C-alpha positions in Angstrom: -125.9 14.5 -27.5 -125.6 17.9 -28.8 -122.6 19.7 -27.3 -121.0 16.6 -26.5 -117.3 16.5 -27.7 -116.8 13.4 -30.2 -113.7 11.9 -30.8 -113.4 10.9 -34.6 -111.3 8.6 -36.5 -110.0 8.6 -40.3 -113.0 6.7 -41.1 -115.0 9.8 -39.5 -112.6 12.3 -41.4 -112.9 10.7 -44.3 -117.1 10.5 -44.2 -117.2 14.3 -43.4 -115.0 15.4 -46.2 -116.5 13.4 -48.7 -120.2 14.8 -47.7 -118.3 18.4 -47.9 -117.4 17.8 -51.6 -120.9 16.5 -52.3 -123.1 16.1 -49.7 -125.6 14.8 -52.0 -123.6 11.2 -52.4 -125.3 8.1 -52.2 -124.7 5.7 -49.2 -122.8 3.2 -52.0 -120.4 5.7 -53.2 -119.7 6.9 -49.7 -119.2 3.6 -48.7 -116.9 3.1 -51.7 -114.7 6.5 -51.0 -114.3 5.5 -47.5 -113.3 1.6 -47.7 -116.4 0.8 -45.1 -119.4 -1.3 -45.5 -122.6 0.5 -46.2 -124.3 0.0 -43.0 -121.0 1.2 -41.2 -121.1 4.4 -43.2 -124.7 4.8 -42.6 -124.2 4.5 -38.5 -120.9 7.0 -38.7 -123.2 9.1 -40.7 -126.5 9.2 -38.0 -123.9 9.5 -35.0 -121.8 12.6 -36.7 -125.5 13.9 -37.2 -126.6 13.1 -33.7 -123.4 14.5 -31.8 -124.0 17.9 -33.9 -121.0 17.6 -35.7 -122.9 17.3 -39.2 -125.6 20.1 -38.5 -127.4 20.0 -42.1 -126.7 19.5 -45.5 -127.1 22.4 -48.3 -127.6 22.9 -51.7 -124.7 25.2 -53.6 -126.7 27.1 -56.1 -125.0 28.6 -59.3 -125.8 32.2 -59.2 -125.1 32.4 -62.9 -127.8 29.9 -64.2 -130.4 31.6 -61.6 -129.4 34.9 -63.6 -127.3 36.8 -60.7 -124.3 38.4 -62.3 -122.8 39.6 -59.1 -122.0 37.8 -55.9 -121.6 40.0 -53.2 -120.2 39.6 -49.1 -120.7 42.1 -47.0 -119.6 42.2 -43.4 -120.8 45.0 -40.9 -119.8 45.3 -37.3 -122.1 47.8 -35.8 
């Protein structure tokens, strides 16, 4: 189902906004933030994953806690 355009409503956008802030949010907390039931949130989240809108979940690591003093982003064009 990837590659198909998905029509998103305000609830889908709220789900995405919440997940971008905290991808490890519980289903219950997400449902409360969005204003839907847990089962509705689960169905919508699964649909967003299956359609490719949500590709993966990531951990946001703190470089300083890991002992890194400098973070550098380098763009190289060949």
